[in-house]
Backbone as numpy.savetxt, mean C-alpha at the origin, in Angstrom:
# Nx Ny Nz CAx CAy CAz Cx Cy Cz
-13.57 -10.96 -19.82 -12.25 -10.41 -19.56 -12.33 -8.96 -19.10
-13.24 -8.20 -19.73 -13.39 -6.80 -19.33 -13.83 -6.69 -17.87
-14.74 -7.55 -17.45 -15.21 -7.56 -16.07 -14.08 -7.95 -15.11
-13.32 -8.97 -15.48 -12.22 -9.41 -14.63 -11.18 -8.31 -14.44
-10.82 -7.66 -15.54 -9.83 -6.58 -15.45 -10.37 -5.39 -14.66
-11.66 -5.11 -14.83 -12.26 -4.01 -14.09 -12.25 -4.27 -12.59
-12.58 -5.49 -12.21 -12.57 -5.85 -10.79 -11.14 -5.87 -10.24
-10.19 -6.33 -11.05 -8.80 -6.35 -10.61 -8.28 -4.93 -10.41
-8.67 -4.02 -11.29 -8.26 -2.63 -11.13 -8.93 -2.00 -9.91
-10.20 -2.31 -9.70 -10.90 -1.82 -8.51 -10.23 -2.33 -7.25
-9.73 -3.55 -7.31 -9.03 -4.13 -6.17 -7.76 -3.33 -5.85
-7.04 -2.90 -6.89 -5.85 -2.08 -6.67 -6.22 -0.76 -6.01
-7.25 -0.10 -6.54 -7.63 1.21 -6.02 -8.16 1.13 -4.58
-8.90 0.07 -4.26 -9.41 -0.03 -2.89 -8.29 -0.32 -1.90
-7.29 -1.09 -2.32 -6.15 -1.35 -1.44 -5.39 -0.06 -1.13
-5.25 0.79 -2.13 -4.60 2.09 -1.90 -5.55 3.01 -1.12
-6.83 2.94 -1.42 -7.80 3.81 -0.78 -7.90 3.62 0.71
-7.77 2.37 1.18 -7.88 2.16 2.62 -6.65 2.70 3.35
-5.53 2.83 2.64 -4.37 3.51 3.23 -4.69 4.99 3.42
-5.38 5.58 2.43 -5.74 6.99 2.52 -6.67 7.24 3.70
-7.68 6.41 3.85 -8.59 6.59 4.99 -7.90 6.27 6.30
-6.96 5.33 6.26 -6.23 5.00 7.48 -5.38 6.16 7.97
-4.70 6.83 7.05 -3.87 7.98 7.47 -4.76 9.16 7.83
-5.97 9.24 7.23 -6.92 10.27 7.65 -7.30 10.08 9.12
-7.49 8.82 9.52 -7.75 8.51 10.92 -6.62 9.04 11.80
-5.40 8.85 11.33 -4.24 9.22 12.15 -4.10 10.73 12.30
-4.16 11.45 11.18 -3.87 12.89 11.25 -5.02 13.68 11.87
-6.22 13.09 11.95 -7.33 13.77 12.61 -7.47 13.35 14.08
-6.49 12.55 14.56 -6.50 12.08 15.95 -7.75 11.27 16.26
-8.19 10.46 15.26 -9.41 9.66 15.43 -9.11 8.19 15.69
-7.85 7.86 15.97 -7.45 6.46 16.10 -8.18 5.70 17.18
-8.59 6.40 18.23 -9.37 5.76 19.29 -10.80 6.31 19.32
-11.28 6.78 18.15 -12.68 7.19 18.06 -13.58 6.02 18.37
-13.19 4.83 17.88 -13.76 3.57 18.35 -12.70 2.99 19.28
-12.99 2.96 20.57 -11.96 2.72 21.57 -11.61 1.25 21.77
-12.38 0.34 21.16 -12.08 -1.09 21.32 -12.34 -1.78 19.99
-12.16 -3.11 19.99 -12.33 -3.89 18.76 -12.72 -5.32 19.16
-13.62 -6.01 18.47 -14.27 -5.61 17.21 -15.42 -4.62 17.37
-15.86 -4.39 18.61 -16.90 -3.38 18.81 -16.30 -1.99 18.67
-17.17 -1.00 18.44 -16.70 0.37 18.38 -16.45 0.90 19.79
-17.32 0.51 20.72 -17.11 0.81 22.14 -17.63 -0.37 22.95
-17.60 -0.25 24.24 -17.92 -1.40 25.08 -19.36 -1.89 24.91
-20.24 -1.01 24.43 -21.66 -1.36 24.39 -22.23 -1.58 22.99
-21.48 -1.24 21.95 -22.08 -1.26 20.61 -21.01 -1.48 19.54
-21.44 -2.14 18.45 -20.56 -2.31 17.30 -20.50 -1.05 16.44
-21.45 -0.14 16.63 -21.50 1.10 15.85 -21.32 2.28 16.80
-20.95 3.44 16.26 -20.78 4.62 17.11 -22.05 4.95 17.90
-21.86 5.43 19.12 -22.96 5.81 19.99 -22.77 7.28 20.38
-23.79 8.10 20.23 -23.67 9.51 20.61 -23.21 9.66 22.06
-22.19 10.47 22.26 -21.69 10.71 23.60 -20.56 9.80 24.03
-20.34 8.70 23.29 -19.25 7.79 23.66 -17.88 8.37 23.33
-17.86 9.38 22.47 -16.63 10.03 22.06 -16.98 11.12 21.08
-16.01 11.94 20.68 -16.29 12.97 19.68 -16.91 12.36 18.43
-18.00 12.94 17.96 -18.75 12.36 16.85 -17.90 12.27 15.59
-17.09 13.28 15.32 -16.26 13.28 14.11 -15.24 12.16 14.19
-14.61 11.98 15.34 -13.61 10.94 15.50 -14.23 9.55 15.35
-15.41 9.36 15.93 -16.10 8.09 15.79 -16.44 7.81 14.33
-16.92 8.83 13.63 -17.33 8.65 12.23 -16.14 8.29 11.35
-15.01 8.96 11.57 -13.83 8.71 10.73 -13.27 7.32 10.99
-13.13 6.95 12.25 -12.58 5.63 12.57 -13.53 4.52 12.13
-14.82 4.69 12.39 -15.79 3.66 12.01 -15.89 3.56 10.48
-15.80 4.69 9.79 -15.82 4.67 8.34 -14.65 3.89 7.77
-13.49 4.04 8.38 -12.32 3.27 7.94 -12.55 1.78 8.15
-13.18 1.43 9.25 -13.48 0.02 9.50 -14.47 -0.52 8.47
-15.47 0.28 8.13 -16.47 -0.18 7.16 -15.86 -0.41 5.78
-14.81 0.35 5.44 -14.18 0.18 4.13 -13.60 -1.22 3.98
-13.28 -1.87 5.09 -12.78 -3.25 5.02 -13.78 -4.15 4.31
-15.07 -3.94 4.56 -16.10 -4.76 3.93 -16.16 -4.49 2.42
-15.86 -3.27 2.02 -15.81 -2.96 0.59 -14.66 -3.73 -0.06
-13.51 -3.75 0.60 -12.36 -4.49 0.08 -12.67 -5.97 -0.05
-13.34 -6.53 0.97 -13.69 -7.95 0.93 -14.66 -8.22 -0.21
-15.63 -7.33 -0.41 -16.63 -7.52 -1.47 -15.97 -7.49 -2.84
-15.06 -6.54 -3.06 -14.36 -6.45 -4.35 -13.51 -7.69 -4.57
-12.77 -8.10 -3.54 -11.92 -9.28 -3.68 -12.75 -10.53 -3.95
-13.88 -10.68 -3.25 -14.74 -11.84 -3.46 -15.33 -11.84 -4.86
-15.76 -10.67 -5.35 -16.30 -10.58 -6.71 -15.26 -10.95 -7.75
-14.02 -10.52 -7.51 -12.94 -10.85 -8.44 -12.68 -12.36 -8.46
-12.63 -12.97 -7.29 -12.40 -14.41 -7.22 -13.52 -15.17 -7.93
-14.77 -14.77 -7.70 -15.90 -15.44 -8.36 -15.83 -15.28 -9.87
-15.43 -14.09 -10.33 -15.32 -13.86 -11.78 -14.23 -14.75 -12.38
-13.12 -14.90 -11.67 -12.02 -15.73 -12.17 -12.42 -17.21 -12.17
-13.13 -17.63 -11.12 -13.57 -19.03 -11.06 -14.58 -19.33 -12.15
-15.50 -18.40 -12.36 -16.53 -18.61 -13.39 -15.90 -18.68 -14.78
-14.81 -17.92 -14.98 -14.15 -17.92 -16.28 -13.20 -19.10 -16.44
-13.03 -19.90 -15.38 -12.16 -21.07 -15.46 -10.68 -20.70 -15.63
-10.25 -19.62 -14.93 -8.88 -19.17 -15.09 -7.88 -20.15 -14.47
-6.60 -19.98 -14.80 -5.56 -20.92 -14.38 -5.40 -20.91 -12.86
-4.88 -22.04 -12.34 -4.79 -22.24 -10.89 -3.92 -21.19 -10.21
-2.77 -20.86 -10.81 -1.89 -19.88 -10.20 -2.56 -18.53 -10.01
-3.40 -18.15 -10.96 -4.10 -16.88 -10.86 -5.14 -16.91 -9.74
-5.84 -18.03 -9.62 -6.82 -18.19 -8.54 -6.12 -18.10 -7.18
-4.99 -18.79 -7.05 -4.26 -18.77 -5.78 -3.79 -17.35 -5.45
-3.33 -16.62 -6.45 -2.90 -15.24 -6.22 -4.07 -14.38 -5.78
-5.24 -14.59 -6.38 -6.41 -13.79 -5.99 -6.86 -14.10 -4.56
-6.61 -15.33 -4.10 -7.02 -15.71 -2.74 -6.19 -14.99 -1.67
-5.02 -14.48 -2.05 -4.24 -13.72 -1.06 -4.95 -12.44 -0.65
-5.86 -11.95 -1.49 -6.53 -10.69 -1.17 -7.45 -10.81 0.05
-8.47 -11.68 0.03 -9.33 -11.74 1.23 -8.58 -12.22 2.47
-7.64 -13.13 2.30 -6.86 -13.59 3.45 -6.08 -12.42 4.05
-5.42 -11.65 3.19 -4.65 -10.51 3.67 -5.54 -9.43 4.29
-6.70 -9.20 3.71 -7.62 -8.19 4.24 -8.08 -8.57 5.64
-8.45 -9.83 5.83 -8.91 -10.28 7.14 -7.77 -10.22 8.17
-6.57 -10.62 7.75 -5.42 -10.52 8.65 -5.16 -9.06 9.03
-5.30 -8.18 8.06 -5.09 -6.76 8.30 -6.12 -6.20 9.27
-7.36 -6.69 9.18 -8.40 -6.25 10.11 -8.04 -6.65 11.54
-7.50 -7.85 11.71 -7.09 -8.31 13.04 -5.94 -7.45 13.55
-4.97 -7.15 12.68 -3.84 -6.30 13.08 -4.36 -4.92 13.50
-5.33 -4.39 12.75 -5.92 -3.11 13.12 -6.58 -3.17 14.49
-7.26 -4.29 14.79 -7.86 -4.44 16.11 -6.83 -4.47 17.21
-5.72 -5.18 16.96 -4.64 -5.22 17.94 -4.06 -3.83 18.16
-3.94 -3.05 17.07 -3.42 -1.69 17.17 -4.29 -0.85 18.10
-5.61 -0.95 17.95 -6.52 -0.20 18.81 -6.43 -0.68 20.25
-6.45 -2.00 20.43 -6.40 -2.55 21.79 -5.08 -2.23 22.49
-4.01 -2.07 21.70 -2.71 -1.73 22.28 -2.55 -0.24 22.53
-3.56 0.55 22.17 -3.51 1.97 22.44 -2.67 2.76 21.46
-2.58 2.28 20.22 -1.87 2.98 19.14 -0.38 3.17 19.41
0.24 2.19 20.07 1.70 2.23 20.20 2.30 2.29 18.80
3.35 3.07 18.62 3.83 3.41 17.27 4.15 2.19 16.42
4.75 1.16 17.03 5.16 0.01 16.21 3.96 -0.83 15.79
2.87 -0.79 16.56 1.67 -1.50 16.10 1.03 -0.77 14.92
1.10 0.56 14.93 0.59 1.34 13.80 1.42 1.06 12.56
2.75 0.95 12.74 3.63 0.62 11.61 3.28 -0.75 11.03
3.06 -1.72 11.91 2.69 -3.06 11.45 1.31 -3.08 10.78
0.49 -2.09 11.09 -0.83 -2.01 10.48 -0.74 -1.48 9.04
0.22 -0.58 8.78 0.34 -0.01 7.44 1.06 -0.94 6.47
2.14 -1.55 6.91 3.00 -2.29 5.99 2.29 -3.45 5.29
1.42 -4.24 5.95 0.70 -5.28 5.21 -0.17 -4.71 4.09
-0.71 -3.50 4.26 -1.49 -2.88 3.19 -0.61 -2.61 1.98
0.65 -2.24 2.21 1.58 -2.03 1.10 1.83 -3.35 0.36
1.99 -4.43 1.11 2.19 -5.74 0.49 0.96 -6.11 -0.35
-0.22 -5.85 0.18 -1.45 -6.17 -0.56 -1.57 -5.31 -1.82
-1.15 -4.04 -1.76 -1.18 -3.19 -2.94 -0.23 -3.73 -4.01
0.93 -4.20 -3.59 1.92 -4.78 -4.51 1.34 -6.03 -5.18
0.75 -6.92 -4.38 0.15 -8.13 -4.92 -1.05 -7.83 -5.81
-1.84 -6.83 -5.43 -3.01 -6.47 -6.24 -2.59 -5.99 -7.62
-1.48 -5.26 -7.70 -1.00 -4.79 -9.00 -0.49 -5.96 -9.84
0.23 -6.89 -9.21 0.68 -8.09 -9.94 -0.53 -8.86 -10.45
-1.55 -8.99 -9.61 -2.77 -9.70 -10.00 -3.44 -9.02 -11.18
-3.50 -7.69 -11.16 -4.10 -6.95 -12.27 -3.39 -7.25 -13.59
-2.06 -7.28 -13.55 -1.30 -7.58 -14.76 -1.57 -9.01 -15.22
-1.56 -9.95 -14.30 -1.72 -11.36 -14.66 -3.13 -11.67 -15.16
-4.13 -10.96 -14.68 -5.50 -11.21 -15.13 -5.62 -10.95 -16.62
-4.88 -10.00 -17.15 -4.98 -9.66 -18.55 -4.20 -10.56 -19.49
-3.61 -11.64 -18.96 -2.81 -12.54 -19.78 -3.59 -13.81 -20.13
-3.24 -14.39 -21.25 -3.88 -15.63 -21.68 -3.39 -16.81 -20.83
-4.33 -17.66 -20.42 -3.97 -18.82 -19.59 -3.22 -19.88 -20.38
-3.48 -19.99 -21.68 -2.87 -21.05 -22.47 -1.55 -20.63 -23.12
-1.10 -19.41 -22.87 0.16 -18.94 -23.43 1.30 -19.24 -22.47
2.45 -19.68 -22.97 3.59 -19.96 -22.08 4.20 -18.66 -21.56
4.70 -18.67 -20.32 5.36 -17.47 -19.80 6.68 -17.21 -20.53
6.96 -15.93 -20.78 8.20 -15.54 -21.46 8.93 -14.51 -20.59
10.21 -14.76 -20.37 11.02 -13.79 -19.62 11.52 -12.73 -20.59
11.02 -11.50 -20.43 11.38 -10.41 -21.33 12.44 -9.49 -20.73
12.63 -9.57 -19.43 13.69 -8.80 -18.76 14.80 -9.77 -18.38
16.04 -9.55 -18.86 17.14 -10.49 -18.56 17.33 -10.68 -17.06
17.86 -11.84 -16.69 18.00 -12.20 -15.28 18.77 -11.16 -14.46
19.92 -10.62 -14.95 20.61 -9.60 -14.15 19.73 -8.39 -13.83
18.91 -7.98 -14.80 18.03 -6.85 -14.55 16.86 -7.25 -13.66
16.47 -8.52 -13.71 15.45 -9.00 -12.77 15.96 -8.89 -11.34
17.24 -9.23 -11.16 17.83 -9.09 -9.83 17.87 -7.62 -9.40
18.09 -6.74 -10.36 18.05 -5.31 -10.06 16.66 -4.90 -9.62
15.64 -5.47 -10.25 14.26 -5.20 -9.85 13.99 -5.71 -8.44
14.51 -6.90 -8.14 14.35 -7.46 -6.79 15.01 -6.56 -5.76
16.23 -6.10 -6.07 16.96 -5.24 -5.13 16.22 -3.93 -4.92
15.64 -3.39 -5.99 14.88 -2.14 -5.84 13.65 -2.36 -4.96
13.03 -3.54 -5.07 11.88 -3.85 -4.22 12.29 -3.94 -2.76
13.46 -4.54 -2.50 13.97 -4.62 -1.13 14.22 -3.22 -0.58
14.79 -2.36 -1.42 15.07 -0.99 -0.97 13.77 -0.23 -0.73
12.76 -0.49 -1.57 11.47 0.14 -1.35 10.88 -0.29 -0.01
11.05 -1.56 0.34 10.58 -2.04 1.64 11.26 -1.26 2.77
12.55 -0.98 2.61 13.27 -0.18 3.60 12.73 1.24 3.67
12.41 1.80 2.50 11.83 3.16 2.46 10.51 3.19 3.23
9.66 2.20 2.99 8.36 2.16 3.65 8.51 1.95 5.16
9.41 1.06 5.55 9.61 0.78 6.98 10.12 2.02 7.71
11.10 2.70 7.12 11.61 3.91 7.76 10.58 5.03 7.74
9.71 5.02 6.72 8.63 6.01 6.69 7.70 5.87 7.88
7.40 4.62 8.25 6.55 4.41 9.43 7.26 4.85 10.71
8.59 4.75 10.71 9.36 5.20 11.87 9.34 6.73 11.98
9.41 7.40 10.82 9.30 8.86 10.82 7.95 9.27 11.41
6.89 8.60 10.96 5.56 8.90 11.49 5.49 8.59 12.98
6.13 7.48 13.38 6.11 7.10 14.79 6.79 8.10 15.71
7.72 8.87 15.16 8.40 9.90 15.95 7.86 11.29 15.70
6.95 11.41 14.73 6.45 12.72 14.31 5.30 13.23 15.16
4.68 14.31 14.71 3.66 14.99 15.54 2.28 14.34 15.53
2.03 13.41 14.60 0.69 12.85 14.47 0.64 11.48 15.17
0.15 11.49 16.41 0.14 10.27 17.22 -1.08 9.41 16.96
-2.10 9.96 16.32 -3.31 9.19 16.05 -4.43 9.45 17.03
-4.09 9.99 18.21 -5.09 10.32 19.21 -4.44 11.24 20.24
-5.20 12.21 20.70 -4.65 13.20 21.64 -4.26 12.57 22.97
-4.78 11.39 23.27 -4.49 10.74 24.55 -3.21 9.92 24.52
-2.56 9.81 23.36 -1.33 9.03 23.26 -0.19 9.81 23.88
0.48 9.21 24.86 1.57 9.88 25.55 2.89 9.73 24.83
3.87 10.51 25.27 5.20 10.49 24.65 5.86 9.12 24.80
5.53 8.39 25.86 6.14 7.08 26.08 5.77 6.07 25.01
4.65 6.30 24.34 4.20 5.38 23.29 4.70 5.77 21.91
5.49 6.83 21.83 6.04 7.29 20.56 7.46 6.77 20.39
7.96 6.77 19.17 9.32 6.32 18.91 10.31 7.35 19.43
11.19 6.91 20.30 12.13 7.82 20.95 13.44 7.92 20.17
13.37 8.46 18.95 14.55 8.70 18.12 14.42 10.07 17.49
15.56 10.73 17.20 15.48 12.07 16.58 14.84 12.00 15.21
13.79 12.78 15.01 13.06 12.71 13.75 13.91 13.20 12.59
14.84 14.16 12.85 15.69 14.65 11.75 16.55 13.53 11.19
17.09 12.70 12.08 17.92 11.58 11.64 17.09 10.57 10.86
15.89 10.30 11.34 15.01 9.35 10.66 14.61 9.85 9.28
14.32 11.14 9.18 13.92 11.72 7.89 15.03 11.58 6.87
16.27 11.89 7.28 17.39 11.79 6.34 17.65 10.34 5.93
17.55 9.41 6.86 17.74 7.99 6.54 16.67 7.52 5.57
15.44 7.92 5.82 14.31 7.59 4.94 14.55 8.15 3.54
15.01 9.40 3.47 15.24 10.04 2.17 16.40 9.39 1.42
17.46 9.02 2.13 18.61 8.40 1.46 18.25 7.05 0.87
17.41 6.30 1.56 16.95 5.03 1.00 16.13 5.26 -0.27
15.32 6.31 -0.26 14.55 6.64 -1.46 15.46 7.03 -2.62
16.55 7.76 -2.33 17.51 8.11 -3.37 18.13 6.85 -3.96
18.48 5.91 -3.10 19.03 4.64 -3.57 18.05 3.88 -4.44
16.78 3.91 -4.04 15.73 3.24 -4.82 15.62 3.86 -6.21
15.64 5.18 -6.29 15.56 5.86 -7.58 16.77 5.53 -8.44
17.95 5.50 -7.84 19.16 5.18 -8.61 19.07 3.79 -9.22
18.53 2.83 -8.48 18.37 1.48 -9.02 17.38 1.48 -10.19
16.31 2.27 -10.06 15.34 2.34 -11.15 15.96 2.97 -12.40
16.76 4.00 -12.20 17.42 4.63 -13.35 18.37 3.63 -14.01
19.08 2.86 -13.18 19.94 1.82 -13.74 19.16 0.77 -14.49
17.98 0.43 -13.97 17.13 -0.54 -14.66 16.67 -0.01 -16.01
16.25 1.25 -16.05 15.82 1.85 -17.32 16.97 1.87 -18.31
18.16 2.26 -17.84 19.33 2.30 -18.73 19.63 0.92 -19.30
19.53 -0.12 -18.45 19.77 -1.48 -18.91 18.75 -1.94 -19.93
17.49 -1.62 -19.66 16.42 -2.02 -20.59 16.58 -1.33 -21.95
16.97 -0.04 -21.91 17.17 0.68 -23.17 18.37 0.13 -23.93
19.46 -0.16 -23.19 20.67 -0.67 -23.84 20.42 -2.02 -24.50
19.57 -2.83 -23.89 19.27 -4.15 -24.45 18.09 -4.12 -25.42
17.61 -2.90 -25.68 16.48 -2.72 -26.63 15.28 -3.56 -26.23
15.02 -3.59 -24.92 13.86 -4.32 -24.41 12.61 -3.48 -24.62
11.65 -4.03 -25.30 10.40 -3.30 -25.55 9.33 -3.78 -24.57
8.18 -3.15 -24.62 7.08 -3.59 -23.79 6.85 -2.68 -22.60
6.02 -3.15 -21.65 5.58 -2.28 -20.56 6.64 -2.01 -19.49
7.71 -2.80 -19.43 8.68 -2.64 -18.35 9.28 -1.24 -18.33
9.74 -0.76 -19.49 10.36 0.57 -19.55 9.33 1.65 -19.19
8.12 1.54 -19.72 7.09 2.53 -19.44 6.80 2.61 -17.95
6.68 1.45 -17.32 6.37 1.45 -15.89 7.52 1.99 -15.07
8.75 1.71 -15.49 9.90 2.25 -14.77 9.93 3.77 -14.86
9.66 4.33 -16.05 9.61 5.78 -16.20 8.49 6.38 -15.38
7.33 5.72 -15.36 6.22 6.20 -14.54 6.61 6.23 -13.07
7.30 5.17 -12.64 7.75 5.12 -11.25 8.68 6.26 -10.91
9.63 6.52 -11.79 10.58 7.61 -11.53 9.84 8.94 -11.41
8.86 9.18 -12.30 8.07 10.40 -12.21 7.28 10.49 -10.92
6.67 9.37 -10.50 5.89 9.37 -9.25 6.79 9.62 -8.05
7.99 9.05 -8.08 8.91 9.22 -6.96 9.40 10.66 -6.89
9.60 11.29 -8.05 9.99 12.70 -8.05 8.90 13.55 -7.40
7.63 13.26 -7.74 6.51 13.97 -7.11 6.47 13.69 -5.61
6.72 12.45 -5.24 6.71 12.08 -3.82 7.81 12.81 -3.06
8.97 12.97 -3.69 10.07 13.68 -3.04 9.69 15.14 -2.78
9.03 15.76 -3.75 8.59 17.15 -3.57 7.62 17.25 -2.40
6.66 16.32 -2.35 5.68 16.33 -1.26 6.38 16.13 0.09
7.33 15.18 0.15 8.02 14.92 1.40 8.83 16.10 1.88
9.54 16.76 0.97 10.35 17.92 1.35 9.47 19.07 1.82
8.40 19.33 1.08 7.51 20.44 1.44 6.84 20.19 2.78
6.40 18.96 3.02 5.74 18.69 4.30 6.72 18.79 5.46
7.98 18.48 5.22 8.99 18.64 6.27 9.21 20.12 6.57
9.30 20.94 5.51 9.50 22.38 5.69 8.32 23.04 6.40
7.10 22.55 6.11 5.90 23.18 6.65 5.45 22.59 7.98
6.26 21.69 8.56 5.89 21.12 9.85 4.89 19.99 9.77
4.90 19.23 8.71 4.07 18.04 8.51 2.57 18.35 8.59
2.05 19.18 7.69 0.60 19.45 7.69 -0.18 18.20 7.30
-1.39 18.12 7.83 -2.19 16.91 7.69 -2.45 16.52 6.24
-2.83 17.50 5.40 -3.19 17.19 4.02 -2.02 16.58 3.26
-0.82 17.09 3.48 0.35 16.56 2.78 0.72 15.16 3.29
0.44 14.88 4.56 0.69 13.53 5.08 -0.23 12.53 4.36
-1.49 12.90 4.18 -2.44 12.03 3.47 -1.96 11.79 2.05
-1.53 12.85 1.37 -1.04 12.72 0.00 0.22 11.87 -0.06
1.10 12.03 0.92 2.36 11.30 0.95 2.13 9.79 1.09
1.23 9.41 1.97 0.95 7.99 2.19 0.22 7.40 0.98
-0.71 8.16 0.41 -1.42 7.67 -0.77 -0.46 7.45 -1.94
0.46 8.39 -2.14 1.47 8.23 -3.18 2.36 7.03 -2.90
2.68 6.80 -1.63 3.50 5.64 -1.28 2.80 4.35 -1.67
1.49 4.28 -1.44 0.74 3.10 -1.85 0.72 2.92 -3.36
0.56 4.04 -4.08 0.55 3.97 -5.54 1.92 3.56 -6.08
2.98 4.09 -5.51 4.34 3.72 -5.94 4.58 2.24 -5.70
4.12 1.74 -4.57 4.28 0.31 -4.27 3.53 -0.54 -5.29
2.33 -0.12 -5.64 1.54 -0.87 -6.63 2.23 -0.88 -7.99
2.73 0.27 -8.44 3.40 0.32 -9.74 4.69 -0.49 -9.71
5.36 -0.53 -8.56 6.54 -1.39 -8.44 6.16 -2.86 -8.63
5.00 -3.26 -8.09 4.52 -4.61 -8.32 4.24 -4.87 -9.79
3.65 -3.87 -10.47 3.38 -4.02 -11.90 4.68 -4.11 -12.69
5.71 -3.37 -12.26 7.01 -3.44 -12.92 7.62 -4.82 -12.74
7.51 -5.37 -11.56 8.01 -6.72 -11.32 7.30 -7.73 -12.22
5.98 -7.59 -12.33 5.21 -8.53 -13.15 5.57 -8.43 -14.62
6.10 -7.29 -15.06 6.45 -7.11 -16.47 7.69 -7.89 -16.87
8.41 -8.44 -15.91 9.62 -9.18 -16.23 9.37 -10.52 -16.88
8.30 -11.18 -16.47 7.90 -12.46 -17.05 6.42 -12.33 -17.42
6.11 -12.46 -18.71 4.75 -12.19 -19.16 4.25 -13.32 -20.03
2.92 -13.32 -20.21 2.27 -14.17 -21.21 1.63 -13.26 -22.25
1.23 -13.83 -23.35 0.52 -13.05 -24.36 -0.74 -12.46 -23.76
-1.10 -11.26 -24.22 -2.27 -10.59 -23.69 -3.54 -11.26 -24.17
-4.53 -11.30 -23.29 -5.83 -11.86 -23.66 -6.68 -10.78 -24.33
-7.62 -11.21 -25.15 -8.53 -10.26 -25.79 -9.46 -9.67 -24.77
-9.59 -8.34 -24.78 -10.46 -7.66 -23.83 -11.91 -7.73 -24.31
């Protein structure tokens, strides 16, 4: 059980980590450091001296290599679950990881081949958020006993509130990619204005922020409901953690807007977004639980 939980936690961190390296590619203008896919350039699968700036090639190729780390962690987790004879639903949930990772690799290739058009970059990030959400649910479920019946600990009306907050979070993430699509970081110096989102960034920023405010309000309502119903367990703790993380995210977002979107804060903002998405998945999983397994 300790090994399974360790691998499940590593799976969560690697899913968030590849978002961090992905945004590093973007803010360093390394998106076309490897100019084609699946090869790095027309002649080689690995960077070649002189084919492009060495730093850009290293950053983009390093991000591609991290995909193999994700696959290795996901495969190790699946093997550990199979060897332990875990329940079928858990195995099926774990299989979404390698399938999603491979699909994401293909989307990344399409993004490069399309020349980093803003909407392809957006489609490249959002599946990673879905995988982070699923990875967190998987981490919670791995720690539960297979022979214990599921128990709904969060009342149905509050479960619907959790669903609505997840929908609003999806809107926050989608509009966040639109802000990036209209912002100063195109992913490569060769990307022209025609390939960027042609909408006022101030309007997009405010729309993105208002959705986040709505998301926080739903979480506060969820916490109030859980406290009023004297619901114990991890749901309240995770909701409070989420509210704290979102407050930190709001500070980062406001400061980066004031400072003209510096690269380091963009990396932190996207990484926090991945972490918030993962904790939202863990909060969702806390609504219906089984007894905990012995570690």
